Structure formats: structure tokens, C-alpha cells
PLY file of the C-alpha trace (Angstrom):
ply
format ascii 1.0
element vertex 470
property float x
property float y
property float z
element edge 469
property int vertex1
property int vertex2
end_header
-19.75 20.58 5.65
-18.93 17.22 6.62
-15.87 16.72 8.85
-12.54 16.02 7.06
-9.92 13.88 8.80
-6.53 12.91 7.39
-5.82 8.50 7.75
-2.89 6.88 7.24
-3.05 7.89 3.88
-4.90 11.41 2.86
-8.41 11.89 3.32
-11.62 9.55 2.33
-15.69 9.81 2.60
-18.42 8.17 0.69
-19.35 9.49 -2.65
-22.23 12.53 -2.28
-21.58 12.05 1.46
-18.27 13.35 2.70
-16.55 13.21 -1.17
-18.34 16.26 -2.26
-17.31 19.07 -4.43
-17.37 21.33 -1.21
-14.82 19.04 0.28
-12.57 18.51 -2.86
-12.26 22.48 -3.32
-11.27 23.00 0.58
-8.94 19.67 0.96
-6.75 21.30 -2.06
-7.43 24.83 -1.03
-5.49 23.54 2.25
-2.86 22.02 -0.02
-1.99 25.08 -1.77
-1.91 27.62 1.14
0.45 24.31 2.34
2.40 24.79 -1.16
2.29 28.69 -0.84
3.73 28.37 2.79
6.13 25.79 2.68
7.14 25.07 -0.23
7.97 26.96 -3.73
4.66 27.05 -5.82
5.90 28.40 -9.05
7.50 24.91 -9.01
3.94 23.63 -9.79
2.36 20.45 -8.60
1.42 17.84 -9.94
-2.63 16.23 -9.90
-3.58 12.38 -11.16
-6.96 10.23 -10.82
-7.92 6.56 -11.14
-10.64 4.60 -11.80
-13.14 5.48 -9.23
-16.38 7.58 -9.83
-15.95 11.01 -10.14
-12.60 10.84 -10.31
-11.68 12.44 -13.06
-13.97 15.20 -12.33
-12.34 15.44 -8.51
-8.87 15.97 -10.59
-10.04 18.91 -12.71
-11.78 20.39 -10.15
-8.59 20.31 -7.48
-6.29 21.30 -10.04
-8.24 24.83 -10.91
-8.67 25.33 -6.92
-4.30 24.88 -7.32
-4.55 27.05 -10.51
-6.38 29.60 -9.28
-3.79 30.23 -6.37
-1.16 30.91 -8.58
0.20 27.33 -8.88
0.86 25.38 -12.42
-0.82 22.12 -12.76
0.33 19.70 -14.88
-2.69 17.18 -14.89
-3.19 13.36 -16.18
-4.13 12.81 -19.21
-5.76 9.65 -18.07
-6.12 7.61 -15.25
-2.85 6.90 -13.89
-1.65 4.71 -10.99
-0.78 6.54 -8.13
3.40 5.30 -7.81
3.24 6.98 -11.43
2.27 10.14 -10.38
4.83 10.20 -7.56
7.30 9.61 -9.98
6.56 12.12 -11.98
6.20 15.07 -9.44
9.93 13.88 -8.57
10.71 14.04 -12.38
9.90 17.38 -13.03
10.57 18.81 -10.25
6.97 19.84 -8.47
6.49 20.87 -5.09
3.87 18.26 -4.76
1.09 16.60 -5.83
-2.47 15.78 -5.48
-4.11 11.98 -6.33
-8.08 11.51 -6.53
-8.18 8.14 -5.43
-9.47 5.76 -1.96
-6.75 2.79 -2.65
-8.62 -0.19 -2.02
-11.98 0.79 -0.65
-15.11 -0.34 -2.21
-16.92 1.32 -4.89
-18.78 3.84 -3.31
-15.49 5.82 -1.60
-13.03 8.10 -3.03
-10.21 10.59 -1.45
-7.25 11.98 -1.77
-3.76 11.85 -1.37
-1.07 14.55 -0.61
2.21 13.78 -1.96
5.40 15.72 -1.55
8.36 16.53 -3.62
10.45 13.87 -3.23
7.83 11.22 -4.59
6.28 9.62 -1.74
3.33 9.94 0.65
3.25 13.47 2.46
5.14 12.57 5.66
3.17 13.40 9.20
4.56 16.52 9.72
3.18 17.88 6.56
-0.32 15.93 6.89
-0.54 17.94 10.43
0.51 21.68 8.37
-1.97 20.81 5.70
-4.74 19.63 8.74
-3.77 23.48 10.35
-4.28 24.88 6.75
-8.00 22.91 6.52
-8.82 24.41 10.36
-7.60 27.73 9.69
-7.21 29.30 6.07
-9.98 30.12 3.40
-9.17 28.71 -0.28
-6.41 30.78 -1.74
-6.57 33.12 -4.57
-3.88 34.32 -6.87
-3.39 35.14 -10.24
-4.52 31.92 -12.53
-1.43 29.65 -13.20
-2.32 27.71 -16.61
-3.02 23.80 -16.06
-1.68 21.13 -18.60
-2.38 18.40 -19.22
0.38 15.47 -19.73
0.90 11.67 -20.21
2.16 10.48 -16.96
2.60 6.88 -17.17
5.18 6.43 -20.32
8.52 7.72 -17.94
7.32 6.06 -15.49
6.99 2.38 -16.88
10.82 3.26 -18.53
12.28 4.11 -15.43
10.43 0.88 -13.60
11.63 -1.32 -16.58
15.50 0.36 -15.89
15.03 -1.02 -12.19
14.23 -4.49 -13.26
16.21 -6.76 -15.05
13.42 -7.40 -18.22
15.96 -9.19 -20.52
15.85 -12.00 -18.10
12.65 -11.94 -16.92
12.31 -12.49 -21.14
14.57 -15.13 -21.26
13.07 -16.94 -18.17
10.23 -18.79 -19.98
7.57 -17.90 -17.04
4.58 -17.63 -18.03
2.27 -14.32 -15.94
-1.17 -13.91 -14.74
-2.18 -10.03 -14.62
-4.70 -8.55 -12.66
-5.58 -4.93 -12.35
-8.81 -4.98 -10.62
-10.19 -2.41 -12.60
-7.93 -0.12 -11.32
-5.98 2.62 -12.46
-2.78 0.33 -13.44
-4.92 -1.18 -16.07
-3.04 -2.07 -18.83
0.53 -0.71 -17.76
1.95 -3.90 -16.25
0.18 -5.88 -19.02
1.36 -3.34 -21.90
5.20 -3.83 -20.71
4.87 -7.70 -20.70
3.82 -7.16 -24.55
6.46 -4.85 -25.19
9.61 -7.53 -23.49
7.66 -10.61 -25.40
6.93 -11.93 -22.18
3.91 -14.48 -21.53
1.02 -13.43 -20.00
-2.95 -13.36 -19.64
-4.68 -9.65 -18.57
-7.98 -9.80 -16.63
-9.77 -6.76 -15.35
-8.12 -5.24 -16.79
-11.36 -3.03 -18.49
-12.71 0.16 -16.74
-15.78 -0.44 -14.13
-16.00 1.85 -11.18
-18.10 -0.36 -9.69
-15.36 -2.74 -8.88
-18.21 -5.81 -9.33
-18.16 -8.26 -6.86
-15.16 -6.73 -5.54
-13.49 -4.50 -3.23
-10.21 -3.69 -5.47
-7.43 -4.61 -2.50
-5.41 -7.61 -3.60
-6.22 -9.91 -0.57
-8.57 -12.76 -0.78
-11.31 -13.49 -1.48
-11.28 -10.44 -3.59
-7.90 -12.15 -6.17
-10.66 -15.16 -6.47
-10.62 -14.50 -10.23
-6.86 -14.22 -10.25
-5.92 -17.75 -8.31
-8.61 -19.13 -10.67
-6.86 -18.08 -14.00
-3.34 -18.51 -12.31
-4.53 -22.34 -12.25
-6.67 -22.88 -15.20
-3.89 -20.98 -17.63
-1.35 -22.79 -16.39
0.53 -19.43 -14.96
4.11 -19.48 -12.92
2.71 -16.40 -10.94
-0.20 -14.30 -10.78
0.43 -11.17 -9.56
-2.90 -8.35 -8.67
-2.17 -4.51 -7.88
-5.19 -2.36 -6.07
-7.29 0.52 -7.08
-4.27 2.77 -7.20
-1.49 0.40 -8.30
0.53 1.06 -5.19
-0.16 -2.17 -3.12
0.60 -6.07 -4.40
-1.18 -9.49 -4.25
-0.06 -12.69 -5.65
-1.08 -15.90 -6.29
1.43 -19.00 -6.86
1.55 -21.71 -9.26
-1.20 -24.22 -7.15
-3.29 -21.11 -6.72
-2.63 -20.38 -3.27
-2.60 -16.84 -2.17
0.82 -14.99 -1.24
0.31 -12.54 0.91
2.60 -9.23 0.74
4.99 -10.50 4.04
6.12 -13.61 1.90
6.66 -11.02 -1.07
8.15 -8.59 1.00
10.18 -11.48 2.54
11.45 -12.72 -0.92
12.81 -9.75 -2.67
14.48 -8.55 0.55
15.87 -12.04 0.66
17.16 -11.53 -2.70
18.02 -8.31 -2.71
20.31 -8.90 0.45
21.72 -11.95 -0.91
22.19 -12.35 -4.75
22.07 -8.05 -5.20
23.90 -7.09 -1.60
22.79 -3.64 -1.88
22.97 -1.31 1.02
21.04 -0.21 3.36
18.74 -0.76 6.06
14.90 -2.41 6.49
11.79 -0.47 7.74
8.73 -2.14 8.08
5.06 -1.18 9.83
3.83 -2.30 13.68
1.47 -4.56 11.92
3.95 -6.72 9.57
5.20 -10.19 9.65
8.59 -10.30 12.02
9.97 -13.03 9.37
11.87 -10.02 8.12
12.97 -9.29 11.27
14.72 -13.01 10.72
16.28 -12.20 7.43
17.25 -8.68 8.14
19.49 -10.10 10.86
20.99 -12.98 9.47
22.24 -10.46 6.95
23.19 -7.49 9.93
21.08 -5.60 8.87
19.65 -2.79 11.10
15.43 -3.31 11.05
13.35 -0.19 12.25
9.61 -0.69 12.97
6.95 2.67 12.33
3.81 2.93 12.88
1.01 2.14 10.46
0.96 3.99 7.52
3.93 4.47 4.47
3.87 7.92 5.15
6.17 6.49 7.98
8.52 4.69 6.09
8.63 7.54 3.55
9.66 9.79 6.88
12.60 7.50 7.14
13.53 7.26 3.70
14.31 11.21 3.43
17.09 10.52 6.93
18.27 7.26 6.46
19.53 4.83 3.89
16.79 1.94 3.74
17.09 -0.41 1.32
13.26 -1.15 1.28
10.17 -0.66 2.73
7.19 -2.69 3.50
3.67 -2.26 5.23
0.62 -5.14 5.76
-1.45 -3.91 3.35
0.88 -4.72 0.29
2.71 -1.41 -0.16
6.83 -2.07 -0.47
8.78 0.93 -1.26
12.79 1.02 -2.22
14.81 4.59 -1.28
17.23 4.20 -3.90
14.13 4.64 -6.36
11.33 6.72 -4.69
10.23 6.70 -1.42
6.69 5.20 -2.72
5.02 1.49 -2.33
4.24 0.62 -5.66
2.52 -2.54 -6.98
4.24 -2.33 -11.03
7.18 -2.34 -10.16
7.03 -5.30 -6.96
5.19 -7.22 -9.67
8.48 -7.03 -12.15
10.72 -7.12 -9.32
8.89 -10.52 -8.02
9.18 -11.57 -11.48
13.01 -10.89 -11.63
13.47 -13.23 -8.65
11.62 -16.15 -10.11
13.95 -15.33 -13.39
17.21 -15.32 -11.55
16.22 -18.23 -9.07
14.51 -20.25 -11.64
11.60 -21.14 -9.88
8.18 -20.69 -9.80
6.58 -18.53 -7.22
4.82 -21.16 -4.89
8.81 -22.60 -4.44
10.05 -18.97 -3.62
7.57 -19.84 -0.45
8.31 -22.67 0.79
12.08 -21.86 0.79
11.25 -18.97 3.23
9.16 -21.01 5.54
12.03 -23.45 5.32
15.20 -20.94 5.92
13.65 -18.81 8.19
10.56 -20.87 10.05
7.22 -20.92 9.50
5.26 -18.18 9.60
1.21 -17.96 9.67
-0.43 -14.43 8.87
-3.96 -13.12 9.16
-6.25 -10.07 9.48
-10.39 -9.87 10.37
-11.79 -6.48 9.83
-14.97 -5.64 12.40
-17.10 -3.14 11.36
-17.96 -2.12 14.98
-19.46 1.11 16.50
-17.13 3.72 18.34
-18.15 1.99 21.43
-17.08 -0.80 20.87
-14.42 -0.52 19.19
-12.48 1.60 21.78
-13.95 -0.91 25.10
-11.95 -3.66 22.99
-8.72 -1.63 22.37
-9.37 -0.69 26.88
-10.08 -4.72 27.21
-6.94 -6.02 25.36
-4.61 -3.59 26.71
-6.08 -5.09 30.26
-6.05 -8.78 29.68
-4.14 -11.53 30.91
-4.80 -14.24 28.78
-6.09 -14.74 25.55
-7.87 -17.91 24.59
-5.93 -20.47 27.07
-2.54 -18.37 26.64
-0.96 -16.11 28.99
0.79 -12.69 27.65
4.53 -12.38 27.30
5.07 -8.49 26.53
2.82 -6.13 25.58
3.83 -3.73 22.70
1.71 -0.16 21.98
3.27 1.60 18.91
0.38 1.80 17.12
-2.54 0.17 18.37
-1.97 -2.58 20.99
-0.01 -5.93 20.29
0.32 -8.70 22.61
2.80 -11.66 22.53
1.55 -15.10 23.24
2.58 -17.61 25.55
1.52 -20.23 22.43
3.69 -23.16 20.87
6.57 -22.54 18.40
6.62 -24.84 16.26
10.33 -26.15 14.26
11.35 -22.48 15.52
8.26 -20.50 13.37
7.01 -17.16 14.50
6.32 -16.26 17.98
2.54 -15.87 18.36
1.11 -12.19 18.20
-1.95 -10.50 18.02
-3.04 -7.04 17.45
-5.97 -4.59 17.92
-6.16 -1.35 16.10
-9.15 1.25 16.00
-9.42 3.09 12.76
-8.98 6.87 13.62
-11.36 7.61 10.33
-13.60 4.79 10.13
-16.32 2.52 12.65
-13.66 0.11 12.29
-11.31 -2.03 14.14
-8.62 -4.50 12.87
-7.41 -7.81 14.47
-3.67 -8.96 12.91
-2.37 -12.17 13.84
0.56 -14.38 13.18
1.89 -17.79 14.42
3.93 -20.56 13.35
0.94 -22.77 11.93
-2.31 -21.57 10.22
-4.39 -23.32 12.94
-3.03 -21.65 15.41
-3.45 -17.84 13.69
-7.09 -18.96 13.61
-7.30 -19.80 17.13
-5.99 -16.94 18.08
-7.91 -14.42 16.25
-10.88 -15.95 16.92
-10.41 -15.35 20.62
-9.16 -11.94 19.78
-12.68 -11.32 18.04
-14.53 -12.74 21.44
-12.39 -10.53 23.61
-13.27 -7.56 21.22
-17.23 -8.51 20.97
-17.55 -8.90 24.68
-20.45 -6.70 26.11
-19.35 -5.89 30.21
0 1
1 2
2 3
3 4
4 5
5 6
6 7
7 8
8 9
9 10
10 11
11 12
12 13
13 14
14 15
15 16
16 17
17 18
18 19
19 20
20 21
21 22
22 23
23 24
24 25
25 26
26 27
27 28
28 29
29 30
30 31
31 32
32 33
33 34
34 35
35 36
36 37
37 38
38 39
39 40
40 41
41 42
42 43
43 44
44 45
45 46
46 47
47 48
48 49
49 50
50 51
51 52
52 53
53 54
54 55
55 56
56 57
57 58
58 59
59 60
60 61
61 62
62 63
63 64
64 65
65 66
66 67
67 68
68 69
69 70
70 71
71 72
72 73
73 74
74 75
75 76
76 77
77 78
78 79
79 80
80 81
81 82
82 83
83 84
84 85
85 86
86 87
87 88
88 89
89 90
90 91
91 92
92 93
93 94
94 95
95 96
96 97
97 98
98 99
99 100
100 101
101 102
102 103
103 104
104 105
105 106
106 107
107 108
108 109
109 110
110 111
111 112
112 113
113 114
114 115
115 116
116 117
117 118
118 119
119 120
120 121
121 122
122 123
123 124
124 125
125 126
126 127
127 128
128 129
129 130
130 131
131 132
132 133
133 134
134 135
135 136
136 137
137 138
138 139
139 140
140 141
141 142
142 143
143 144
144 145
145 146
146 147
147 148
148 149
149 150
150 151
151 152
152 153
153 154
154 155
155 156
156 157
157 158
158 159
159 160
160 161
161 162
162 163
163 164
164 165
165 166
166 167
167 168
168 169
169 170
170 171
171 172
172 173
173 174
174 175
175 176
176 177
177 178
178 179
179 180
180 181
181 182
182 183
183 184
184 185
185 186
186 187
187 188
188 189
189 190
190 191
191 192
192 193
193 194
194 195
195 196
196 197
197 198
198 199
199 200
200 201
201 202
202 203
203 204
204 205
205 206
206 207
207 208
208 209
209 210
210 211
211 212
212 213
213 214
214 215
215 216
216 217
217 218
218 219
219 220
220 221
221 222
222 223
223 224
224 225
225 226
226 227
227 228
228 229
229 230
230 231
231 232
232 233
233 234
234 235
235 236
236 237
237 238
238 239
239 240
240 241
241 242
242 243
243 244
244 245
245 246
246 247
247 248
248 249
249 250
250 251
251 252
252 253
253 254
254 255
255 256
256 257
257 258
258 259
259 260
260 261
261 262
262 263
263 264
264 265
265 266
266 267
267 268
268 269
269 270
270 271
271 272
272 273
273 274
274 275
275 276
276 277
277 278
278 279
279 280
280 281
281 282
282 283
283 284
284 285
285 286
286 287
287 288
288 289
289 290
290 291
291 292
292 293
293 294
294 295
295 296
296 297
297 298
298 299
299 300
300 301
301 302
302 303
303 304
304 305
305 306
306 307
307 308
308 309
309 310
310 311
311 312
312 313
313 314
314 315
315 316
316 317
317 318
318 319
319 320
320 321
321 322
322 323
323 324
324 325
325 326
326 327
327 328
328 329
329 330
330 331
331 332
332 333
333 334
334 335
335 336
336 337
337 338
338 339
339 340
340 341
341 342
342 343
343 344
344 345
345 346
346 347
347 348
348 349
349 350
350 351
351 352
352 353
353 354
354 355
355 356
356 357
357 358
358 359
359 360
360 361
361 362
362 363
363 364
364 365
365 366
366 367
367 368
368 369
369 370
370 371
371 372
372 373
373 374
374 375
375 376
376 377
377 378
378 379
379 380
380 381
381 382
382 383
383 384
384 385
385 386
386 387
387 388
388 389
389 390
390 391
391 392
392 393
393 394
394 395
395 396
396 397
397 398
398 399
399 400
400 401
401 402
402 403
403 404
404 405
405 406
406 407
407 408
408 409
409 410
410 411
411 412
412 413
413 414
414 415
415 416
416 417
417 418
418 419
419 420
420 421
421 422
422 423
423 424
424 425
425 426
426 427
427 428
428 429
429 430
430 431
431 432
432 433
433 434
434 435
435 436
436 437
437 438
438 439
439 440
440 441
441 442
442 443
443 444
444 445
445 446
446 447
447 448
448 449
449 450
450 451
451 452
452 453
453 454
454 455
455 456
456 457
457 458
458 459
459 460
460 461
461 462
462 463
463 464
464 465
465 466
466 467
467 468
468 469
């Protein structure tokens, strides 16, 4: 059996090589054992799936493993966004749930996420317990429980429409472009806009498990079609959700990409300035430090977490967290669910635009003016394990990067170097982060600085350091 490794949010693998029926049964069996040992199995479990090849069949297989272990199952009756499945888990009082998805990965990947009974990513402790069950326990059997198919989208869309001010959005007169990237949020945001008579144009809503020409990740270059649509159709903003609908990317009225950091900062500022909602702020180690400035301005405590929304979800269990966000486009709210949600965040971004009476680009410009220029970029290097680990060691030991000295280092999750680089107009402090994937032959390098030119220079230096041969 192929070795199964859990990453920041569940297990993923190549279809047919790693993502096999045997492995699906094994992981589902470990989850069944976990639910029997640590939760109330009679409360049942929710199983849902995205639009990928084999997802529907894999979901049925996972449901059968749980049901054969005596755990009742609610099985999604259609392709369903991950946050809708998380909402159903909490709404139905289930013991937990499974989502068949590999999120933003290329078309030939699939995977499985575990969701806790609170309606969010399994906490680190939960994932460790499931990994332990996977190593030591055979697939459990019991008196077969029922599997019931259920519409998991209707109650979810009703709930998120109450969380946002749909009347205000409808009355603002903005036009939006909506891109589901062929993922499981297909038709959801467009349906909400249609039901509230909000002008919009929807693209890539059709089912296509090959995700033609893209990875379903709402970042450049995969959102080029959305950028072109926004400009051509004269929209005030465009919203993209990833393969399973839990992440967001956006496009301003001029076609420029608005990354998750700016989205997080826009919504955070609005919540603190306009709504004055209580709570602390959380972000992952690889996220923009612009949100730190905003939190500090309003006297809110900031928590920095390891990479993976499960760490934010875990924090939401113990503290009053207003909002938590990560670099990859996942943003969630403690008062709703400890879960990231691309569709909800699209509505809230539209809500901010409606209340401020500004298109998205003007909101971004205001951020850069009020909190200093912050620019960010990421590079993904598909390299061998040897190169990956060598890069981390060199980053930890280096005394300079390009022509800049190292002011300080942090190693919460990877190696982050703060650089003695120019800081234009009181902008972002320059930093670079090297992080090796624990489950893939992948090294990610992140950088932030006060200008895009400086970011590109730092990233280029980071790539040179990573690929240096000893």
C-alpha cells in the first residue's frame, strides 16, 4: 500500500497511483475508528465531494466504510462546496465529516479532508489521532447503519445570505463577474446573485474534471479568464473560488489581481471600522503583515499560527477570534464557522464595496495609502527531496540574501528571514520565507516588501539560494 501522509489539510495523492480505492478505504476506516473512540458515532457523519474525477464514487465508498462501522451517514446528493459540508456537520449535530477533494491541486490529484463536529478543519490533535488509527487499526465493522442522501447546499446558502447584507449589495448597483473554476461552488454564488437580482456574469460554471488549461487555484495565471471578463464586461469586481469552494481570489475593475492578503485586510478593516465586531485576529506564518498594522491600529490582539487553517480553527475553539486568514485564500469567522469559505468571502467583499460605495480597486488603493505599500509574491519550486532540504539548511545559515543583511530570523513554520532592505513610504518590512512541503516534492518561497520590484528581487535571490549546488 502506498504510504499515506497527512498535510496541512488532510490527505492528497495522484489518482490511481496514490488515490486508490484501497487507500480511500484505509483512511475512511481510520476516521471511523477515530469517531468510535473519541466522538459519539451514533451522531453520524456527513460525507461530501467536489467535481474531480472519482470524487463521487470515492464519497460513496467512504460513506459505505463509515456505515459498515455502524456510523449513520448523510451523503451529499450533488457536488458541494467544502464550507457547505462543514456547515451541515454543525447544523445536523454530526460527529464529524469527510470531504473528497484535493482543493486547488491539478486535475490528476484527489484527496480527503476530515472535518470536526464544530464544522471546521480537524485540529492538529484530531489529525494526529486519525494518523495513529491509520497506523494501528484495521477497518472497523459493526451493525450497518443507513446512508441518506441530502441536499447540503440550500441551508448553507440561506445561512451565508443572512451573514452578509444582501439588500445593501443589491441596492449598490455594482456588476460582478463570478468564476467557480469548474469547482464544486459552481452555480452557488451565481445563484445567490441571481436570486437577489444582482447584476453579474458567470464563467467556468460547467462540470469539467480536467480543469482545462488551469489548476483550480484562484491566483495568477489561473484567473486570466476572469481578469479578461471583468474588463470586457465592465464589472466592478470579479470573484473566483477554488476547486472545493473554500478559498477566494479577486479581480479589481481594471483587471488587476487582488490577492488573498488584500482581501483579508479589506474585510478586516471594514469589520473593525464599520461593524466594530469584537474579537482577536489570527493569521498564518506566511501571510502579509499588513493585517498586523490594522489590528494594532484598532488595539486588537494578533495571533500568528503555523501554516494550515486547522491551526486557526483550533484557536477559534479556545478564543474569541473575529477573523482568521491564510496566504492561500482561506478566510473564516469565529462567529459563523471555524472554516474558510470562498463563497461567503465573496459576499462580504461585495458587502464592503456596497457600504463604502467604491469598486474593489479603490478599496485596495486606500489600504496601500493608509497602511503603507505592501507587495507580495510566491514561487513554487518542484524539486527533489535533497534539493528541498538543502535549501532549508542554506536559508537557515545564510548571512545575506542578494545584497541585504539579515536583521532577524523566525522559524515557526519554515525559515523566515527579515532583511535590511529599503522601506519606501513606511511600507512593508522586507522578508522571505522558505518552506518545504511535508507531503510533496515542493519548496515554496514567499516574499513581502514595500515595492513589487523589491519583492521580485528578493524572490530571485531566494530561488538562487535554493538551487545553489554545494
